C-alpha positions as CSV (number, residue, x, y, z in Angstrom):
1,M,0.1,-0.1,-0.1
2,R,2.8,2.5,0.8
3,K,4.1,1.9,-2.7
4,V,1.3,2.4,-4.2
5,N,0.7,5.9,-2.6
6,F,4.3,6.7,-3.2
7,R,3.6,6.5,-7.0
8,K,0.5,8.0,-6.9
9,N,1.5,10.9,-5.0
10,L,5.0,11.1,-7.3
11,L,2.8,11.1,-10.5
12,M,0.5,13.5,-9.4
13,T,3.2,16.0,-8.0
14,V,4.9,15.5,-11.3
15,D,2.0,15.9,-13.6
16,A,1.4,19.5,-11.2
17,V,4.6,21.0,-12.0
18,L,4.4,19.3,-15.8
19,I,0.8,21.1,-15.9
20,A,2.2,24.4,-14.7
21,L,4.8,24.4,-16.9
22,S,3.0,23.3,-20.3
23,A,0.8,26.6,-19.0
24,L,3.9,28.6,-19.1
25,A,5.6,27.1,-21.8
26,S,2.4,27.5,-24.3
27,N,2.5,31.3,-23.5
28,V,6.3,31.7,-24.5
29,I,5.0,29.9,-27.7
30,M,2.3,32.1,-28.5
31,S,4.6,35.0,-28.0
32,L,6.9,33.8,-30.5
33,I,4.0,32.9,-32.7
34,C,2.9,36.3,-32.2
35,L,6.3,37.7,-33.2
36,A,6.6,35.7,-36.3
37,F,3.2,36.3,-38.0
38,K,3.3,40.1,-36.6
39,L,0.0,39.3,-34.4
40,P,-1.2,41.3,-31.4
41,Q,-0.1,39.9,-28.3
42,D,-3.1,41.1,-26.4
43,N,-5.4,38.4,-28.2
44,Y,-3.2,35.2,-28.0
45,V,-0.7,35.6,-24.9
46,V,-2.0,35.2,-21.6
47,N,-0.8,38.1,-19.1
48,E,1.1,37.6,-15.7
49,V,-2.5,38.0,-13.8
50,R,-4.6,35.3,-15.8
51,I,-1.5,32.8,-16.0
52,L,-1.7,32.3,-12.2
53,W,-5.6,31.7,-12.5
54,V,-5.0,29.0,-15.5
55,I,-2.4,27.3,-14.2
56,L,-4.3,26.9,-11.1
57,L,-7.6,25.7,-12.8
58,N,-5.4,23.7,-15.4
59,V,-3.7,21.7,-12.3
60,L,-7.1,21.1,-10.6
61,F,-9.3,20.1,-13.3
62,C,-6.4,17.9,-14.8
63,F,-5.9,16.1,-11.7
64,F,-9.4,15.3,-11.6
65,T,-10.1,14.2,-14.9
66,L,-7.1,12.2,-15.0
67,Y,-8.3,10.7,-11.8
68,I,-11.1,9.6,-13.3
69,C,-9.7,8.1,-16.5
70,G,-7.5,6.2,-14.1
71,A,-4.0,7.6,-14.5
72,Y,-3.2,7.1,-10.8
73,T,-4.2,3.6,-10.4
74,R,-2.1,1.9,-12.9
75,A,1.3,0.8,-12.2
76,W,3.5,2.7,-13.9
77,R,5.8,-0.5,-14.7
78,D,2.6,-1.9,-16.8
79,F,1.3,1.3,-19.1
80,N,0.6,0.3,-22.6
81,K,-0.9,2.3,-25.6
82,K,-4.8,2.3,-23.8
83,D,-3.2,3.8,-20.6
84,Y,-1.7,6.7,-23.2
85,F,-4.8,7.1,-24.4
86,Y,-6.7,7.6,-21.4
87,C,-3.8,10.3,-20.4
88,T,-4.5,12.1,-23.4
89,V,-8.4,11.7,-22.9
90,G,-8.0,13.2,-19.2
91,V,-5.7,15.9,-19.9
92,M,-8.1,17.0,-23.1
93,A,-11.2,16.9,-20.8
94,G,-9.3,18.6,-18.1
95,L,-8.4,21.6,-20.3
96,I,-12.0,22.1,-21.8
97,L,-13.3,22.5,-18.1
98,S,-10.4,24.8,-16.9
99,G,-11.2,27.0,-20.2
100,F,-15.1,27.0,-19.6
101,F,-14.3,28.1,-16.0
102,A,-12.0,30.6,-16.9
103,S,-14.3,32.1,-19.4
104,L,-16.6,32.7,-16.8
105,A,-14.4,34.7,-14.7
106,D,-12.9,36.3,-17.7
107,K,-9.6,34.6,-17.1
108,Q,-9.2,32.9,-20.0
109,G,-6.6,33.0,-23.0
110,N,-7.3,32.5,-27.0
111,P,-8.6,29.0,-27.8
112,L,-5.2,28.9,-30.0
113,Y,-3.6,28.9,-26.5
114,Y,-5.4,26.3,-25.3
115,L,-4.8,23.7,-27.9
116,V,-1.0,24.4,-27.8
117,N,-1.6,24.2,-24.2
118,F,-2.8,21.0,-24.6
119,A,-0.3,19.7,-26.9
120,V,2.4,20.8,-24.6
121,S,0.8,19.0,-21.4
122,T,-0.2,15.8,-23.4
123,G,3.1,15.2,-24.7
124,S,5.2,16.2,-21.7
125,I,2.9,13.9,-18.9
126,I,2.9,10.9,-22.0
127,L,6.7,11.5,-22.3
128,F,7.4,11.5,-18.7
129,R,5.5,7.9,-17.8
130,F,7.5,6.7,-21.1
131,I,10.8,7.3,-20.0
132,F,10.1,6.4,-16.5
133,K,8.7,3.4,-17.5
134,R,11.7,3.0,-19.3
135,T,14.6,4.0,-17.6
136,F,14.2,4.1,-13.7
137,I,12.1,0.5,-13.7
138,E,14.4,-1.1,-15.8
139,L,17.6,0.3,-13.3
140,T,15.5,-0.5,-10.5
141,E,15.4,-4.3,-11.6
142,A,18.6,-4.3,-13.0
143,G,20.1,-5.9,-9.9
144,R,18.1,-8.9,-10.1
145,A,17.9,-9.5,-13.9
146,E,19.0,-12.8,-13.7
147,N,15.9,-14.2,-11.5
148,Y,13.6,-11.8,-12.2
149,E,10.8,-12.3,-15.1
150,R,8.1,-10.1,-16.5
151,T,5.6,-13.1,-16.7
152,L,2.2,-13.4,-18.8
153,I,-0.6,-15.6,-17.6
154,V,-2.8,-17.6,-20.0
155,G,-6.2,-18.4,-18.8
156,A,-7.4,-16.0,-15.6
157,G,-9.2,-19.0,-14.2
158,Q,-9.1,-20.8,-10.7
159,A,-5.4,-22.2,-12.0
160,A,-4.2,-19.1,-12.5
161,K,-5.7,-17.5,-9.1
162,M,-3.6,-20.4,-7.4
163,I,-0.6,-19.5,-9.5
164,L,-0.9,-15.9,-8.4
165,T,-1.0,-16.7,-5.0
166,D,1.8,-19.2,-4.8
167,I,3.8,-16.7,-6.5
168,S,3.3,-13.8,-4.3
169,N,4.0,-16.4,-1.1
170,A,7.0,-17.5,-3.0
171,N,8.0,-13.9,-3.6
172,A,8.3,-13.1,0.2
173,D,10.3,-16.1,1.2
174,P,13.7,-15.5,0.3
175,N,14.3,-19.1,0.3
176,N,12.0,-19.9,-2.3
177,P,13.7,-21.2,-5.8
178,S,10.3,-20.3,-7.5
179,R,10.7,-16.3,-6.5
180,N,11.2,-13.6,-8.7
181,L,8.8,-13.9,-10.8
182,L,6.5,-11.0,-11.7
183,P,3.2,-11.7,-12.9
184,V,2.6,-8.3,-15.6
185,C,-1.0,-9.5,-17.1
186,L,-3.3,-12.3,-17.9
187,V,-4.6,-13.5,-21.2
188,D,-8.2,-15.5,-21.3
189,D,-10.8,-15.7,-24.4
190,D,-13.8,-15.2,-22.2
191,P,-15.2,-12.2,-23.4
192,N,-16.6,-11.4,-20.1
193,K,-12.8,-11.5,-18.3
194,R,-11.4,-9.0,-20.7
195,N,-10.4,-5.8,-18.9
196,T,-11.0,-7.4,-15.4
197,K,-8.7,-8.3,-13.1
198,L,-7.6,-11.1,-11.3
199,M,-5.9,-10.4,-7.6
200,G,-4.4,-7.1,-9.0
201,I,-3.3,-8.7,-12.7
202,E,-5.0,-7.6,-15.7
203,V,-7.1,-9.4,-18.4
204,V,-5.3,-8.0,-21.3
205,G,-6.3,-9.6,-24.3
206,T,-7.5,-13.4,-25.8
207,T,-4.7,-15.7,-26.6
208,K,-4.5,-14.6,-30.3
209,D,-2.7,-11.6,-28.7
210,I,-0.1,-13.5,-27.1
211,P,2.5,-12.7,-29.7
212,R,1.8,-8.6,-29.7
213,I,1.3,-8.6,-25.8
214,C,4.7,-10.3,-25.0
215,K,6.5,-7.7,-27.4
216,E,4.2,-4.8,-25.9
217,F,4.6,-5.8,-22.0
218,S,8.3,-7.2,-22.5
219,I,7.7,-10.5,-21.3
220,K,10.1,-13.2,-20.5
221,L,8.0,-16.3,-19.1
222,I,4.7,-17.4,-20.2
223,L,2.8,-19.6,-18.0
224,F,-0.2,-21.7,-19.6
225,A,-2.8,-22.1,-16.3
226,I,-5.6,-23.8,-18.5
227,P,-5.5,-27.5,-17.0
228,S,-8.8,-28.3,-18.4
229,C,-8.1,-27.6,-22.1
230,T,-8.3,-29.9,-24.4
231,E,-5.5,-30.8,-26.7
232,E,-6.3,-29.4,-30.0
233,E,-6.9,-26.3,-27.9
234,R,-3.4,-26.6,-26.4
235,K,-2.1,-27.2,-29.4
236,D,-2.9,-23.9,-31.1
237,I,-2.2,-22.1,-28.0
238,M,1.1,-23.4,-27.9
239,T,1.8,-22.3,-31.7
240,L,1.3,-18.8,-30.6
241,C,3.1,-19.0,-27.9
242,S,6.3,-20.6,-29.7
243,E,5.9,-17.5,-31.9
244,T,7.4,-15.3,-29.3
245,D,10.9,-15.0,-27.8
246,C,9.8,-16.3,-24.3
247,R,10.1,-19.5,-22.4
248,I,6.9,-21.4,-21.6
249,K,6.0,-23.4,-18.7
250,M,2.6,-25.3,-18.8
251,V,0.3,-26.2,-15.8
252,P,-0.3,-30.0,-15.9
253,Y,-3.4,-31.7,-17.1
254,L,-6.3,-31.8,-14.1
255,S,-5.8,-35.2,-13.9
256,Q,-2.1,-35.0,-13.4
257,I,-2.5,-32.5,-10.9
258,L,-1.3,-33.6,-6.6
259,F,-2.7,-31.6,-3.9
260,D,-1.5,-31.3,-0.5
261,D,-4.4,-30.8,1.7
262,S,-2.6,-28.1,3.5
263,K,-0.9,-26.3,0.9
264,P,-2.2,-27.0,-2.8
265,Q,1.2,-25.7,-4.6
266,L,0.3,-25.6,-8.5
267,L,3.5,-23.9,-9.0
268,N,5.6,-26.0,-8.3
269,Q,3.9,-28.4,-10.3
270,V,4.8,-26.1,-13.5
271,K,7.0,-27.7,-15.8
272,D,8.7,-26.7,-19.0
273,I,7.1,-27.2,-22.2
274,K,8.0,-30.3,-24.0
275,I,8.4,-30.6,-27.8
276,E,5.9,-33.3,-28.2
277,D,3.0,-30.3,-27.1
278,L,3.5,-28.9,-30.5
279,L,3.1,-32.5,-32.6
280,G,-0.4,-31.1,-33.5
281,R,-2.7,-34.5,-32.4
282,D,-4.0,-35.9,-29.8
283,P,-1.9,-38.7,-27.4
284,I,-2.9,-42.0,-28.6
285,T,-5.0,-44.0,-26.2
286,F,-4.6,-47.6,-25.3
287,D,-6.8,-50.4,-23.9
288,K,-5.2,-50.6,-20.4
289,T,-7.3,-53.6,-19.1
290,E,-6.5,-56.2,-22.5
291,I,-2.6,-55.0,-21.7
292,R,-2.9,-55.9,-18.2
293,K,-4.9,-59.3,-19.2
294,F,-1.4,-60.1,-21.5
295,I,1.2,-59.1,-18.8
296,E,0.4,-60.0,-15.4
297,G,1.5,-63.0,-13.8
298,K,3.5,-64.1,-16.7
299,V,7.3,-64.0,-17.4
300,C,8.3,-61.1,-19.8
301,M,11.4,-60.9,-21.3
302,V,12.9,-57.4,-23.2
303,T,16.1,-57.4,-25.6
304,G,17.8,-54.5,-26.0
305,G,15.6,-53.3,-22.3
306,G,18.5,-50.5,-21.7
307,G,17.9,-48.5,-24.6
308,S,15.1,-45.8,-25.1
309,I,12.2,-48.2,-26.1
310,G,13.5,-51.0,-24.4
311,S,13.9,-49.3,-21.1
312,E,10.7,-47.9,-21.6
313,L,8.7,-50.9,-22.1
314,V,10.4,-52.6,-19.0
315,R,9.3,-49.5,-17.3
316,Q,5.6,-50.0,-18.5
317,I,5.4,-53.7,-18.1
318,A,6.2,-53.8,-14.6
319,K,2.9,-51.7,-13.7
320,Y,1.0,-54.6,-14.8
321,N,2.1,-57.2,-12.1
322,P,4.5,-59.5,-14.2
323,K,5.5,-62.7,-12.7
324,Q,9.1,-61.6,-13.8
325,V,11.1,-59.1,-15.8
326,I,14.1,-59.8,-17.4
327,I,16.2,-57.5,-19.1
328,V,18.6,-58.4,-21.8
329,D,21.3,-56.0,-23.0
330,I,24.7,-56.2,-24.2
331,Y,25.7,-52.4,-22.5
332,E,25.7,-52.8,-19.7
333,N,25.6,-49.1,-18.5
334,N,22.1,-48.7,-19.8
335,A,21.0,-51.9,-18.7
336,Y,22.3,-50.8,-15.1
337,D,20.3,-47.3,-14.9
338,I,17.1,-48.9,-15.5
339,Q,17.7,-51.7,-13.6
340,Q,18.6,-49.3,-10.4
341,E,15.7,-46.9,-11.5
342,L,13.0,-49.9,-11.3
343,K,14.7,-51.2,-7.8
344,I,14.3,-48.0,-6.0
345,E,10.5,-47.8,-7.1
346,Y,9.6,-51.4,-6.5
347,E,12.1,-52.4,-4.3
348,D,11.6,-55.8,-3.6
349,S,7.5,-56.2,-5.2
350,L,9.0,-56.9,-8.6
351,D,11.0,-59.6,-9.8
352,L,13.5,-58.3,-11.6
353,V,16.8,-60.0,-13.5
354,T,19.1,-58.0,-15.6
355,L,21.4,-59.8,-17.9
356,I,24.4,-58.6,-19.9
357,A,24.5,-60.6,-23.6
358,S,24.1,-59.9,-27.2
359,V,21.4,-61.4,-29.2
360,R,23.9,-62.5,-31.9
361,D,25.2,-64.8,-29.7
362,Y,22.7,-67.8,-30.3
363,D,24.3,-70.0,-27.4
364,K,23.7,-67.8,-24.6
365,M,20.1,-66.9,-25.8
366,E,19.8,-70.5,-25.7
367,A,21.1,-70.9,-22.1
368,I,18.8,-67.9,-21.3
369,F,15.2,-69.1,-22.1
370,K,15.9,-72.5,-21.0
371,E,16.8,-71.1,-17.5
372,Y,13.8,-68.3,-17.1
373,K,11.6,-69.8,-19.6
374,P,10.2,-66.4,-20.9
375,Q,6.1,-66.4,-22.4
376,V,6.4,-62.9,-23.7
377,V,9.4,-61.7,-25.8
378,F,9.6,-58.1,-26.4
379,H,12.6,-57.8,-28.9
380,A,13.7,-53.8,-29.1
381,A,17.7,-54.8,-29.8
382,A,19.0,-53.4,-33.1
383,H,21.4,-51.2,-34.2
384,K,19.2,-48.0,-35.8
385,H,21.7,-45.3,-36.3
386,V,21.2,-44.8,-40.5
387,P,24.2,-43.4,-41.5
388,L,26.7,-45.6,-38.9
389,M,24.8,-48.8,-41.1
390,E,25.8,-47.1,-43.9
391,T,29.3,-47.7,-43.2
392,S,29.2,-51.1,-41.5
393,P,26.5,-53.1,-43.6
394,A,27.8,-56.6,-42.2
395,E,27.3,-55.3,-38.5
396,A,23.9,-54.2,-39.4
397,V,23.2,-57.7,-41.0
398,K,24.9,-59.7,-38.3
399,N,22.9,-57.7,-35.2
400,N,19.8,-56.8,-36.5
401,I,19.0,-59.7,-39.1
402,F,20.7,-62.7,-37.6
403,G,20.0,-61.4,-34.1
404,T,16.4,-61.5,-34.7
405,W,16.8,-64.7,-36.4
406,N,18.4,-65.9,-32.9
407,M,15.6,-64.9,-31.1
408,V,12.4,-66.4,-32.8
409,T,14.8,-69.6,-33.4
410,V,15.1,-70.2,-29.5
411,A,11.4,-68.5,-28.5
412,E,9.8,-71.3,-30.8
413,K,12.1,-73.9,-29.3
414,Y,11.1,-73.0,-25.7
415,N,7.1,-72.4,-26.6
416,V,7.3,-68.5,-25.6
417,E,3.3,-67.6,-26.0
418,K,4.6,-64.1,-27.9
419,F,6.9,-62.9,-29.9
420,V,6.9,-59.2,-30.6
421,M,9.3,-57.4,-32.7
422,I,9.7,-53.3,-32.8
423,S,10.3,-52.5,-36.4
424,T,10.4,-48.8,-38.1
425,D,9.0,-46.9,-40.5
426,K,12.5,-47.0,-42.6
427,A,11.4,-50.5,-43.3
428,V,8.8,-49.6,-45.9
429,N,10.3,-49.0,-49.3
430,P,14.0,-48.9,-47.4
431,T,16.8,-46.7,-48.8
432,N,19.2,-47.6,-46.3
433,V,20.6,-50.3,-45.1
434,M,19.0,-50.2,-41.7
435,G,15.9,-50.0,-42.8
436,A,16.3,-53.4,-45.2
437,T,17.9,-55.2,-42.3
438,K,14.3,-53.9,-40.6
439,R,12.2,-55.1,-43.6
440,C,14.6,-58.4,-43.6
441,C,13.2,-58.9,-39.8
442,E,9.6,-58.6,-40.7
443,M,9.9,-61.4,-43.3
444,I,11.9,-63.9,-40.7
445,V,8.7,-63.0,-38.0
446,Q,6.1,-63.4,-41.1
447,Y,7.8,-66.6,-41.8
448,K,7.9,-68.1,-38.3
449,S,4.3,-66.9,-37.8
450,Q,3.2,-69.0,-41.2
451,S,5.4,-71.9,-40.6
452,G,2.9,-73.4,-37.9
453,S,4.7,-72.4,-34.7
454,K,2.9,-72.4,-31.6
455,T,4.0,-69.3,-30.6
456,E,2.2,-66.1,-31.6
457,F,4.8,-63.6,-33.9
458,V,4.2,-59.9,-34.3
459,T,5.8,-57.2,-35.9
460,T,4.9,-53.3,-34.6
461,R,6.0,-50.4,-37.2
462,F,6.2,-46.7,-35.9
463,G,7.6,-43.8,-36.9
464,N,10.6,-41.4,-35.1
465,V,10.5,-41.8,-31.6
466,L,10.8,-38.1,-29.8
467,G,13.5,-38.0,-27.2
468,S,15.3,-41.7,-27.6
469,N,18.8,-42.1,-28.4
470,G,18.6,-41.9,-32.4
471,S,16.0,-39.0,-32.3
472,V,16.7,-35.4,-33.4
473,I,15.8,-33.6,-30.1
474,P,18.8,-34.6,-28.1
475,L,21.0,-33.6,-31.0
476,F,18.9,-30.3,-31.3
477,R,19.1,-30.0,-27.5
478,R,22.9,-30.5,-27.3
479,Q,23.6,-28.1,-29.9
480,I,21.4,-25.2,-28.9
481,E,23.1,-25.6,-24.7
482,A,26.2,-25.6,-26.7
483,G,25.7,-22.4,-28.6
484,K,26.4,-24.0,-32.1
485,P,23.9,-24.0,-34.8
486,V,21.5,-26.7,-35.5
487,T,22.0,-28.8,-38.1
488,V,18.7,-30.2,-40.4
489,T,20.0,-32.2,-43.5
490,H,17.1,-30.6,-45.5
491,P,14.5,-27.8,-45.4
492,D,11.8,-30.1,-46.7
493,I,12.8,-32.9,-45.1
494,I,9.5,-34.3,-42.8
495,R,8.9,-37.5,-40.5
496,Y,6.5,-39.0,-38.5
497,F,6.6,-38.2,-34.7
498,M,5.4,-40.3,-31.8
499,T,6.4,-40.3,-27.7
500,I,8.4,-42.7,-26.4
501,P,5.5,-44.0,-24.2
502,E,3.2,-44.0,-27.0
503,A,5.4,-46.2,-29.1
504,V,5.7,-48.6,-26.3
505,S,2.2,-48.8,-25.3
506,L,1.4,-49.7,-29.0
507,V,3.8,-52.3,-28.6
508,L,1.7,-53.3,-25.5
509,Q,-1.0,-53.1,-27.1
510,A,-0.2,-55.0,-30.3
511,G,1.0,-57.8,-28.0
512,A,-2.1,-58.1,-26.3
513,M,-4.5,-57.9,-29.7
514,A,-1.7,-60.3,-31.7
515,N,-3.1,-63.6,-33.2
516,G,-0.1,-64.0,-35.3
517,G,2.3,-62.7,-38.3
518,E,0.2,-59.2,-38.4
519,I,2.3,-55.9,-38.9
520,F,0.8,-53.6,-36.2
521,V,1.1,-49.7,-38.0
522,L,-0.1,-46.7,-35.9
523,D,-2.1,-43.9,-37.6
524,M,0.2,-41.4,-36.8
525,G,-1.3,-38.3,-37.9
526,D,0.2,-35.8,-40.0
527,P,4.2,-35.9,-40.3
528,V,6.0,-32.7,-38.9
529,K,8.5,-30.7,-40.8
530,I,12.1,-31.2,-39.1
531,T,12.7,-27.8,-39.6
532,T,9.8,-26.2,-37.9
533,L,10.8,-28.6,-35.0
534,A,14.1,-27.2,-34.9
535,E,12.3,-23.8,-34.9
536,N,10.0,-24.5,-32.2
537,L,12.9,-26.2,-30.1
538,I,14.6,-23.2,-30.6
539,R,11.8,-21.0,-29.4
540,M,11.5,-23.1,-26.4
541,Y,15.3,-21.9,-25.1
542,G,13.9,-18.3,-25.5
543,K,15.9,-17.5,-28.8
544,V,14.7,-16.8,-32.3
545,P,15.3,-19.3,-34.8
546,Y,18.6,-18.3,-37.5
547,R,18.9,-14.9,-35.6
548,D,20.0,-16.1,-32.3
549,V,20.7,-19.3,-33.3
550,E,21.9,-20.5,-36.9
551,I,19.8,-23.6,-38.7
552,R,22.5,-24.9,-40.8
553,F,21.3,-27.7,-44.0
554,T,24.1,-30.0,-44.0
555,G,22.3,-32.1,-47.4
556,L,20.8,-35.7,-47.0
557,R,22.7,-38.3,-45.6
558,P,23.6,-41.4,-47.4
559,G,20.9,-43.7,-47.2
560,E,18.2,-40.8,-45.8
561,K,14.9,-40.2,-47.4
562,L,12.7,-36.8,-47.1
563,F,9.9,-38.7,-46.6
564,E,9.0,-41.8,-44.8
565,E,6.2,-44.6,-45.2
566,L,4.6,-46.5,-43.0
567,L,2.9,-49.0,-45.1
568,M,3.6,-51.1,-48.2
569,D,1.7,-50.8,-51.0
570,E,1.0,-54.7,-51.0
571,E,0.4,-54.9,-47.4
572,G,-3.2,-53.5,-47.7
573,L,-4.9,-52.2,-44.3
574,K,-7.3,-53.3,-41.9
575,S,-8.7,-51.5,-38.7
576,T,-8.7,-52.7,-35.4
577,A,-10.7,-51.9,-32.2
578,N,-8.1,-49.0,-31.5
579,K,-9.0,-46.4,-34.0
580,K,-5.5,-45.4,-34.2
581,I,-4.2,-48.8,-34.9
582,F,-4.1,-50.9,-37.9
583,I,-3.1,-54.2,-39.6
584,G,-0.9,-54.9,-42.9
585,N,-2.1,-58.2,-44.3
586,Q,0.4,-61.0,-44.1
587,I,2.6,-61.3,-47.0
588,D,3.5,-65.1,-48.1
589,I,7.2,-65.8,-47.8
590,N,8.8,-68.5,-49.5
591,P,10.4,-70.0,-47.2
592,D,13.2,-72.1,-49.2
593,E,14.2,-69.4,-51.1
594,L,14.6,-67.4,-47.9
595,L,16.6,-69.8,-45.9
596,K,18.9,-69.8,-48.8
597,N,19.0,-66.2,-49.0
598,L,19.8,-66.1,-45.4
599,D,22.5,-68.5,-45.3
600,N,24.4,-66.8,-48.2
601,L,23.9,-63.7,-46.3
602,R,25.4,-64.8,-42.7
603,A,28.6,-66.2,-45.1
604,Y,29.4,-62.6,-46.7
605,A,28.1,-60.4,-43.5
606,E,30.9,-63.4,-41.3
607,K,33.9,-62.4,-44.2
608,N,32.7,-58.7,-43.5
609,D,31.9,-58.4,-47.5
610,S,30.0,-55.4,-47.3
611,E,29.6,-54.9,-50.9
612,N,28.2,-58.5,-51.9
613,T,26.4,-58.1,-48.5
614,V,24.4,-55.1,-49.3
615,D,24.0,-56.8,-53.2
616,L,22.4,-59.8,-51.7
617,L,20.1,-58.0,-49.4
618,A,18.7,-55.9,-51.9
619,Q,17.4,-59.4,-53.3
620,I,16.2,-60.5,-50.1
621,V,14.3,-57.0,-49.9
622,P,12.9,-56.1,-53.3
623,T,11.7,-52.7,-52.5
624,F,15.4,-52.1,-51.3
625,N,16.3,-49.1,-53.4
626,H,20.0,-48.4,-52.3
627,K,22.2,-45.5,-53.7
628,K,26.0,-46.3,-53.6
629,N,28.0,-43.6,-52.1
């Protein structure tokens, strides 16, 4: 309250001085005009006695009209164009009243004098506020610049009210890590909230005004406080937010908000926006009941269980009360990380086995299957980096193709109930070795399914996974944080994207739905332009693409396509109970030809004969269109 009174008294004092000086300055200007145009000064210049009356009346009436217009209720740091307009109206009304009463007392000057006086008074009052805002405020806040952020809150409902309360409490606590946020204004699409105030903070526009408001109010941070909005609404608003230079944080969905009965700290649950929030489609939903029936009480094995997909598979499987979870991975560091994570979370309630082994080692795989008797196997182990596999095709064949062959052979031998292989959209009309090896893996799985095996073999195919080890997002983040240019291979390159939890949920759902031989394909919506993804991620860091962070186009890498496909023409498409999941029809496999080609392929790969390996791979996978580099 003391700060408010000080601000009001300061503005009123300065306004009184400026109005008085403007009256005197206007008189001087009128004298110069009379001299320049040889006009009689008595008709245009106010004499010394009358000028005192004019100053007094101007000050009194301008005080009154400026107060009515709200010139002394608005925080000076938040003055905008609307407030400057109201100051202009206030001064005009005050001078009109002053001139009217001066004329009654015969103390007025010429109307031209009041016109000049209006221009000088208005200009000086607005200029003072502008300069005061731009200099004094910046100087007083400079000491806190690193931690102090001017904040726009999107939404003016209950969540915003809780956020404002939390910010107020946080700023009063010098030890609170969330202190020094300055709520400047709010936006809300409800027309009834326009120009209203929430805890003293004004609603200054709608979500469509976000880019303009952020620039006008020098906003540094946007807090998205509409936990009940739909995915489409959130996507639209986030797109507008990404057009600014601001950092963006978000309140979780209603179902994800956690409350303490004594202190509902919503501010502590606000998180940085994730790049997947701008993908432009709803999250994929799955039937957890069917997945639980599929997993509960069973021994589940995950190969590549330490990788980004494999580790998430293990996390989600653990939630469905399996009898035992077996992690198989050749890289001990990743396997150790997920092992320790699950031990901390589940302690002794989860029977977890972690084994370091390679799927390329048939004898080791057989020993594991013989000892643990897995009922469900998820095969995620594979070499996936396209450019690296182009230079080491024999390794891709050994690991992907014959690692898969080992797994399906052992799974069939030990009567595994279901075997789920994880494939990729790069297996469709492949242009690179990695994609071709994965297509060959799909053929092996379908061959086993058509051979009359008791094991139900199934393939899941999806696009790029955000945040996975092979995703562009970690690379982009490293480049931005290091102050380096973000590298994109081609300005028009597009990809389908999904989140890691979505990808893993698809795998689990596919396993639950499978009857054997299917290739499950996820409807991933519209593809995303990688350039747009890079631009949005740069904006998430509060930087401007091409100005603060360069985007450099490096050219398509060996084996890389401008776009990926999710289904081969000959497979067709069948819908399932889940509208986002489709099944590709089985393709007949000639077993004799496949087995013969695989024997020859193994021989070439073991000799590290890259040229013949790739040539034979192209023979096995007729849709493989490989450009030699």
